[in-house]
C-alpha positions in Angstrom: 42.9 16.3 -5.3 45.9 14.6 -7.3 49.3 16.5 -5.9 51.1 13.1 -5.1 55.0 13.2 -5.1 54.7 9.8 -3.6 53.8 7.5 -6.5 50.7 5.5 -6.1 50.6 4.0 -2.7 48.6 5.3 0.2 48.3 5.6 3.7 44.8 4.7 5.4 44.2 6.4 8.5 40.6 5.9 10.2 39.3 8.2 13.1 41.0 11.2 10.9 39.2 14.1 11.0 40.0 15.3 14.6 42.1 14.6 17.4 45.3 11.9 17.0 43.7 11.2 13.6 43.8 14.3 12.2 47.2 15.0 13.6 48.3 11.8 12.1 47.2 12.9 8.7 49.0 15.8 9.0 52.3 14.1 10.2 52.1 12.0 7.0 51.4 14.6 4.6 54.3 16.2 5.5 56.3 13.3 5.3 54.9 12.9 1.3 52.4 10.5 2.0 49.3 10.3 -0.1 46.3 9.9 2.2 43.1 7.8 2.5 41.0 9.2 5.4 38.2 7.5 6.9 36.2 8.9 9.3 32.3 9.3 10.9 30.0 11.5 8.2 29.7 15.5 9.2 32.8 15.5 11.1 34.6 18.1 8.9 37.1 15.3 6.8 36.5 17.2 3.9 37.8 20.2 5.4 40.7 18.4 6.7 41.8 17.1 3.4 41.3 20.5 1.9 43.6 21.5 4.5 46.3 18.9 4.0 46.2 19.5 0.4 46.8 23.6 0.7 49.9 22.5 2.2 51.5 19.7 1.1 51.8 17.7 -2.3 50.2 15.0 -1.7 47.1 13.4 -2.7 44.0 12.6 -0.3 41.2 10.4 -0.7 38.3 10.5 2.0 35.4 7.9 2.9 33.0 8.9 5.7 31.5 5.8 7.0 30.6 4.8 10.7 33.0 1.7 11.6 30.6 0.3 14.4 28.4 -0.8 11.4 28.4 -4.9 10.6 29.8 -4.2 7.1 31.8 -1.1 7.2 35.2 -2.5 6.9 34.3 -4.2 3.7 32.9 -0.8 2.8 36.5 0.7 3.4 38.0 -2.1 1.5 35.5 -2.3 -1.6 36.1 2.0 -1.8 39.8 1.4 -1.6 39.7 -1.1 -4.6 36.9 0.8 -6.6 39.1 3.9 -6.7 42.2 2.5 -7.5 43.8 3.4 -3.9 46.6 1.1 -3.2 47.3 0.9 0.5 50.6 0.2 2.1 50.4 1.9 5.3 47.4 1.2 7.4 47.2 3.5 10.4 44.1 2.1 12.9 43.3 5.2 14.6 39.9 5.5 15.3 38.8 4.1 19.0 36.3 5.2 21.5 36.5 5.3 25.3 33.9 5.8 28.3 34.4 6.4 32.1 32.1 4.8 34.1 31.8 1.9 36.6 30.3 -0.9 34.3 27.3 -1.9 36.5 26.3 1.9 35.8 27.3 1.9 32.2 24.8 2.2 29.1 25.1 -1.3 27.4 25.2 0.4 24.1 28.0 2.4 25.0 29.9 -1.1 26.1 29.1 -2.3 22.5 30.2 0.7 20.6 33.8 0.3 22.3 33.9 -3.5 21.4 32.4 -3.0 17.9 34.8 0.2 17.5 38.1 -1.0 19.5 38.4 -4.4 18.7 35.5 -5.5 15.6 36.7 -2.7 13.4 40.5 -2.5 14.4 40.7 -6.2 13.7 38.5 -6.8 10.7 40.1 -3.6 8.5 43.4 -5.4 9.1 42.4 -8.6 7.7 41.0 -7.5 4.8 43.8 -5.2 3.9 46.5 -7.9 5.0 46.9 -9.8 1.7 47.7 -6.4 -0.1 50.4 -5.4 2.6 51.9 -8.6 2.0 52.2 -8.0 -1.5 54.4 -5.1 -1.0 58.3 -5.4 -0.4 58.0 -2.9 2.6 54.4 -1.9 4.4 53.3 -0.8 8.0 50.4 -1.2 10.1 50.3 1.1 13.1 47.9 0.7 15.8 46.9 3.5 18.1 46.6 1.9 21.5 46.9 3.4 25.1 49.0 3.0 28.3 45.8 1.4 29.7 46.7 -1.5 27.7 49.5 -2.1 30.5 47.1 -1.0 33.6 43.8 -2.3 34.8 42.0 0.8 35.0 39.0 1.0 37.7 36.2 3.0 35.9 37.4 2.3 32.3 37.4 -1.4 32.3 36.0 -2.2 28.9 38.1 0.2 27.5 41.1 -0.7 29.2 40.6 -4.1 28.1 39.7 -3.2 24.4 43.2 -1.4 24.4 45.0 -3.9 26.1 43.5 -6.9 23.3 45.1 -4.0 20.4 48.2 -4.1 22.3 48.2 -8.0 22.0 46.8 -8.1 18.8 49.6 -6.1 17.4 52.4 -7.8 19.0 51.1 -11.4 17.7 50.3 -10.3 14.4 53.7 -8.9 14.3 55.1 -11.8 14.6 52.8 -14.1 12.3 54.3 -11.6 9.8 57.9 -11.3 10.7 58.9 -13.3 7.1 57.0 -10.6 5.0 57.6 -6.8 4.3 54.9 -5.7 6.6 56.0 -4.5 10.0 53.4 -3.7 13.0 53.5 -1.0 15.7 51.4 -0.7 18.8 51.7 3.4 20.2 50.7 3.6 24.2 49.9 7.0 25.1 48.9 8.3 28.0 46.2 11.1 27.9 46.0 12.7 24.7 44.3 16.6 24.6 42.2 15.8 21.7 39.4 18.1 22.2 38.2 20.6 25.0 36.0 18.3 26.6 38.8 16.0 26.8 41.3 18.5 28.3 38.6 19.1 31.1 38.5 15.4 31.7 41.9 15.3 31.9 42.1 18.3 34.3 39.7 16.7 36.5 41.4 14.0 36.6 44.1 12.9 38.9 48.1 14.6 39.3 49.3 11.6 37.2 46.8 12.4 34.5 47.5 16.0 34.1 51.3 15.5 34.2 51.3 12.5 31.6 49.0 14.0 29.1 50.4 14.7 25.8 49.2 16.9 22.2 48.2 15.1 19.4 50.5 16.5 17.5 53.4 15.2 19.5 52.1 11.7 19.9 51.4 11.9 16.0 55.0 12.4 15.3 56.4 9.8 17.6 54.0 7.5 16.0 54.8 8.0 12.5 58.3 7.8 13.3 58.0 4.7 15.0 56.0 3.0 12.4 58.4 3.7 9.7 61.3 2.6 12.2 59.3 -0.8 12.3 59.2 -0.4 16.2 57.5 -3.3 17.6 55.7 -0.9 21.2 56.6 2.7 21.6 55.2 4.6 24.6 56.0 8.3 23.8 57.4 10.8 26.3 59.8 10.0 28.9 57.0 10.7 31.6 55.0 7.7 30.1 57.8 5.7 30.1 59.0 6.1 33.8 55.5 5.9 34.9 55.4 2.3 32.9 58.5 1.1 34.2 57.3 2.0 38.1 54.2 0.1 37.1 56.0 -3.0 36.5 57.9 -2.9 39.9 55.1 -1.5 41.8 52.3 -3.9 43.4 49.2 -4.1 41.4 47.0 -3.6 44.6 48.8 -0.1 44.6 48.7 0.6 41.3 44.7 -0.6 40.9 44.3 2.4 44.1 46.1 4.9 42.2 44.1 4.5 38.9 41.1 4.6 40.7 41.6 7.8 42.6 42.7 9.3 39.6 39.5 8.9 38.0 37.2 9.0 41.2 36.5 12.7 40.7 35.7 12.7 36.7 33.7 9.9 37.5 31.4 11.5 40.5 31.2 14.6 38.8 
């Protein structure tokens, strides 16, 4: 629906049908940004778009695709071009994390994390960079995780993928420092994105239960950080406190704490 008050530019959000992505879409709409929303098929993306346009005077466009598929990043880019969608804000939110020790994990789940968390984020960013650098002011926001800073036994692939996203963001920010593009990485602790995630957090240790945030709060902090052109942001005072503690506590202790956090959930 065309109800834009923000000209012809769009904010592209991946994984926009639920959780943090849905909250990001509403937060951006609240700030009068037109939206190009991307998510898996049959996940309620059109309903999200309809809710947004019922509340805010913005234009929404949607695309359903599986970003783990090899050519999906080109599909996103080609659809934007074909539909006249000029992207000046790119929010890489789509991601997935599975709990489990690597020796026991289904290799297909491992591959899915690599394809979505690393490959899709990198290639979507790559194909839109030329357009983003053409504008006097544009933004890339990568939704990362506190796991990027911490080795997490039981989430080894996920934490490594988020470490990649963090360092990709910081390096790209430096590469683009002489352009109008700002790159921001937001690293929340656990986020209560669904009933299943809430249950998983509840079954984890006290740290996870204490640090968990609602997606709306993470979205608010994330969009604010993006627009203020911050580099790396950890939402929540408790999250920042735990980060600083993790920098001074011996890594062996950190490893034991993190494994204890996940032990109950891993053995359910």
